[in-house]
PASEBA-1860 file (N, C-alpha, C; in nm, 3 decimals):
! residues 64
1> MSMILLVD> -0.839/-1.345/0.782/-0.863/-1.205/0.754/-0.784/-1.165/0.630 ~ -0.848/-1.093/0.540/-0.783/-1.049/0.417/-0.686/-0.935/0.446 ~ -0.571/-0.939/0.379/-0.470/-0.835/0.396/-0.464/-0.747/0.272 ~ -0.460/-0.617/0.294/-0.450/-0.520/0.186/-0.322/-0.440/0.205 ~ -0.248/-0.425/0.097/-0.127/-0.343/0.097/-0.157/-0.212/0.027 ~ -0.134/-0.100/0.096/-0.149/0.034/0.039/-0.011/0.088/0.007 ~ 0.008/0.137/-0.115/0.135/0.196/-0.154/0.106/0.334/-0.212 ~ 0.149/0.437/-0.142/0.124/0.574/-0.186/0.221/0.665/-0.113
9> DDVELIES> 0.261/0.775/-0.176/0.352/0.869/-0.112/0.278/0.978/-0.036 ~ 0.146/0.972/-0.033/0.063/1.067/0.041/0.026/1.006/0.176 ~ 0.093/1.051/0.281/0.076/0.994/0.415/-0.068/1.009/0.463 ~ -0.130/1.124/0.438/-0.267/1.145/0.483/-0.364/1.050/0.414 ~ -0.345/1.024/0.286/-0.429/0.930/0.214/-0.411/0.789/0.268 ~ -0.288/0.751/0.296/-0.260/0.619/0.353/-0.333/0.605/0.487 ~ -0.319/0.704/0.574/-0.379/0.695/0.708/-0.531/0.689/0.701 ~ -0.594/0.772/0.620/-0.740/0.772/0.613/-0.793/0.644/0.550
17> TKHLLESS> -0.727/0.595/0.446/-0.770/0.471/0.381/-0.747/0.352/0.473 ~ -0.635/0.353/0.543/-0.605/0.245/0.638/-0.712/0.240/0.747 ~ -0.747/0.355/0.801/-0.849/0.360/0.906/-0.983/0.306/0.854 ~ -1.023/0.346/0.736/-1.149/0.301/0.676/-1.148/0.150/0.656 ~ -1.040/0.097/0.599/-1.033/-0.047/0.572/-1.026/-0.129/0.700 ~ -0.949/-0.082/0.798/-0.940/-0.155/0.925/-1.074/-0.157/0.998 ~ -1.150/-0.048/0.988/-1.281/-0.045/1.053/-1.380/-0.138/0.984 ~ -1.347/-0.180/0.862/-1.429/-0.277/0.789/-1.379/-0.420/0.807
25> GYCVVAAL> -1.277/-0.438/0.891/-1.229/-0.572/0.924/-1.109/-0.622/0.847 ~ -1.045/-0.537/0.769/-0.928/-0.580/0.693/-0.799/-0.555/0.771 ~ -0.701/-0.639/0.745/-0.566/-0.616/0.795/-0.496/-0.532/0.689 ~ -0.436/-0.420/0.729/-0.378/-0.328/0.632/-0.232/-0.304/0.663 ~ -0.148/-0.315/0.562/-0.007/-0.277/0.572/0.016/-0.169/0.468 ~ 0.117/-0.085/0.489/0.138/0.028/0.400/0.285/0.050/0.371 ~ 0.310/0.116/0.258/0.444/0.156/0.219/0.433/0.293/0.152 ~ 0.536/0.374/0.169/0.532/0.511/0.118/0.601/0.530/-0.017
33> NGEDGYRV> 0.654/0.422/-0.074/0.714/0.432/-0.208/0.711/0.294/-0.274 ~ 0.734/0.293/-0.403/0.725/0.169/-0.478/0.825/0.063/-0.437 ~ 0.945/0.104/-0.408/1.049/0.008/-0.369/1.010/-0.064/-0.240 ~ 0.966/0.012/-0.141/0.922/-0.049/-0.015/0.795/-0.132/-0.036 ~ 0.706/-0.083/-0.122/0.583/-0.157/-0.151/0.612/-0.292/-0.212 ~ 0.707/-0.298/-0.303/0.745/-0.424/-0.365/0.803/-0.520/-0.261 ~ 0.889/-0.466/-0.173/0.950/-0.549/-0.069/0.843/-0.603/0.026 ~ 0.750/-0.518/0.068/0.644/-0.561/0.159/0.555/-0.665/0.092
41> AKEEHPDL> 0.524/-0.646/-0.036/0.441/-0.743/-0.109/0.507/-0.880/-0.113 ~ 0.639/-0.884/-0.135/0.710/-1.011/-0.137/0.713/-1.077/0.000 ~ 0.721/-0.996/0.105/0.727/-1.050/0.242/0.591/-1.093/0.294 ~ 0.488/-1.012/0.270/0.357/-1.031/0.332/0.255/-1.105/0.246 ~ 0.272/-1.108/0.116/0.179/-1.174/0.023/0.035/-1.127/0.045 ~ 0.009/-0.997/0.025/-0.125/-0.944/0.050/-0.227/-1.001/-0.050 ~ -0.355/-1.000/-0.009/-0.462/-1.044/-0.097/-0.494/-0.939/-0.203 ~ -0.469/-0.814/-0.171/-0.498/-0.703/-0.262/-0.395/-0.594/-0.240
49> MLLDVMMK> -0.355/-0.529/-0.349/-0.260/-0.419/-0.341/-0.323/-0.298/-0.408 ~ -0.333/-0.188/-0.334/-0.380/-0.062/-0.388/-0.261/0.031/-0.395 ~ -0.228/0.079/-0.517/-0.110/0.162/-0.526/-0.128/0.279/-0.621 ~ -0.058/0.384/-0.588/-0.052/0.505/-0.668/0.041/0.476/-0.786 ~ -0.005/0.504/-0.906/0.079/0.473/-1.022/0.177/0.585/-1.055 ~ 0.158/0.704/-0.998/0.247/0.816/-1.028/0.298/0.879/-0.899 ~ 0.397/0.817/-0.839/0.458/0.869/-0.717/0.583/0.947/-0.752 ~ 0.632/1.025/-0.658/0.750/1.109/-0.679/0.877/1.038/-0.638
57> HDVEGFEI> 0.889/0.912/-0.673/1.006/0.831/-0.638/1.054/0.757/-0.763 ~ 1.170/0.698/-0.755/1.227/0.626/-0.869/1.139/0.510/-0.914 ~ 1.085/0.435/-0.819/1.001/0.321/-0.852/0.856/0.360/-0.828 ~ 0.782/0.382/-0.937/0.642/0.420/-0.928/0.553/0.297/-0.941 ~ 0.424/0.317/-0.930/0.328/0.209/-0.940/0.335/0.133/-1.071 ~ 0.362/0.204/-1.180/0.371/0.135/-1.309/0.482/0.030/-1.310 ~ 0.594/0.058/-1.243/0.703/-0.038/-1.236/0.669/-0.157/-1.148 ~ 0.587/-0.138/-1.049/0.549/-0.248/-0.961/0.466/-0.346/-1.039
END
């Protein structure tokens, strides 16, 4: 099963996208900021990463 990592600071967007992707058969993991997203990516080795490039945190998508 393909794994997708979602990285976004919008909890509602994460939840709705996660639900949509899981209903299509994907395994989905999520992080609410760039720092956590980077850590999860190193640990989980997702097949695809969808991330917000302009988050309200020190580490944004551009840095990832």
